[in-house]
C-alpha positions as CSV (number, residue, x, y, z in Angstrom):
1,M,31.6,3.4,8.6
2,A,28.1,4.1,7.2
3,E,25.7,1.2,6.9
4,S,24.3,0.4,3.5
5,F,20.6,-0.3,3.4
6,D,18.8,-2.3,0.6
7,R,15.4,-0.8,1.5
8,K,13.5,0.6,-1.4
9,R,12.5,4.2,-1.1
10,H,8.8,4.6,-0.2
11,D,6.9,7.4,-1.8
12,L,3.2,8.2,-2.1
13,R,1.9,10.5,-4.7
14,L,-1.8,11.4,-4.7
15,L,-3.2,13.1,-7.8
16,Q,-6.6,14.9,-7.5
17,R,-7.7,12.2,-5.1
18,E,-8.3,10.0,-8.2
19,R,-4.9,8.3,-8.6
20,A,-2.3,7.1,-6.1
21,E,1.2,6.2,-7.3
22,I,3.1,4.3,-4.6
23,S,6.7,3.1,-4.6
24,G,8.5,0.9,-2.0
25,V,5.7,-1.7,-2.0
26,E,6.8,-5.1,-0.8
27,E,3.4,-7.0,-1.1
28,V,-0.2,-6.3,-1.9
29,L,-2.2,-8.2,0.8
30,S,-5.7,-7.6,-0.4
31,F,-7.8,-5.3,-2.6
32,D,-11.3,-4.6,-3.7
33,E,-13.3,-1.6,-4.9
34,E,-13.3,0.0,-1.4
35,S,-9.7,-0.6,-0.1
36,V,-6.2,-1.7,-1.1
37,W,-4.1,-3.0,1.7
38,M,-0.3,-3.4,1.2
39,E,3.0,-3.7,3.1
40,T,5.6,-1.1,2.2
41,T,9.1,-0.5,3.3
42,E,7.7,1.9,5.8
43,G,4.9,-0.4,7.2
44,A,1.3,-1.3,6.4
45,L,-0.6,1.1,4.1
46,T,-4.3,1.0,3.3
47,I,-6.0,3.2,0.7
48,H,-9.7,3.6,1.3
49,G,-12.2,4.9,-1.2
50,S,-14.8,3.8,-3.9
51,G,-14.4,2.4,-7.3
52,L,-10.7,1.6,-6.6
53,K,-8.8,-0.3,-9.3
54,V,-5.2,-1.5,-9.3
55,E,-4.0,-0.1,-12.6
56,K,-0.3,-1.1,-12.2
57,L,1.2,-3.8,-10.1
58,N,4.9,-4.4,-10.3
59,I,6.3,-6.0,-7.1
60,E,9.7,-6.5,-8.6
61,E,10.0,-2.7,-8.9
62,G,7.9,-2.1,-5.8
63,E,5.3,0.0,-7.7
64,V,1.5,0.1,-7.4
65,W,-0.8,2.6,-9.1
66,I,-4.4,2.8,-7.9
67,E,-7.2,4.7,-9.7
68,G,-10.7,5.6,-8.3
69,N,-12.1,7.9,-5.6
70,V,-9.6,8.0,-2.7
71,D,-11.2,8.9,0.6
72,S,-8.3,8.2,3.0
73,V,-4.8,6.9,3.3
74,E,-3.9,5.0,6.5
75,Y,-0.5,3.9,7.7
76,G,0.0,1.2,10.3
77,Q,3.1,0.1,12.2
78,E,6.1,-1.3,10.3
79,G,5.6,-5.0,10.2
80,G,2.1,-4.5,11.5
81,T,0.6,-7.0,9.2
82,E,2.3,-9.8,11.1
83,K,0.7,-8.7,14.4
84,M,-2.8,-8.5,13.0
85,S,-5.1,-11.4,13.7
86,M,-5.8,-13.9,10.9
87,L,-9.6,-13.3,11.3
88,K,-9.2,-9.5,11.0
89,R,-7.0,-9.9,7.9
90,L,-9.5,-12.2,6.2
91,F,-12.4,-9.7,6.6
92,R,-10.6,-6.5,5.8
């Protein structure tokens, strides 16, 4: 018998390095003009850049839209935010 999963599908769509549309977001942990750090159904995700703004944030639907100049996209381990030290999380 096949197992049924309730995990939301995670997708990342990057448009012209100026807009990121992300689904499957479980929590936004921190954000500023240089980075947006979130936990997705596929693990930790950090968007790095400049002039970043969260344009849409709907955790119930698991959607986040970010606008600005995107320099890099970095994935961490699934559940990686729990393993990161408190000090490092504060100064991210």
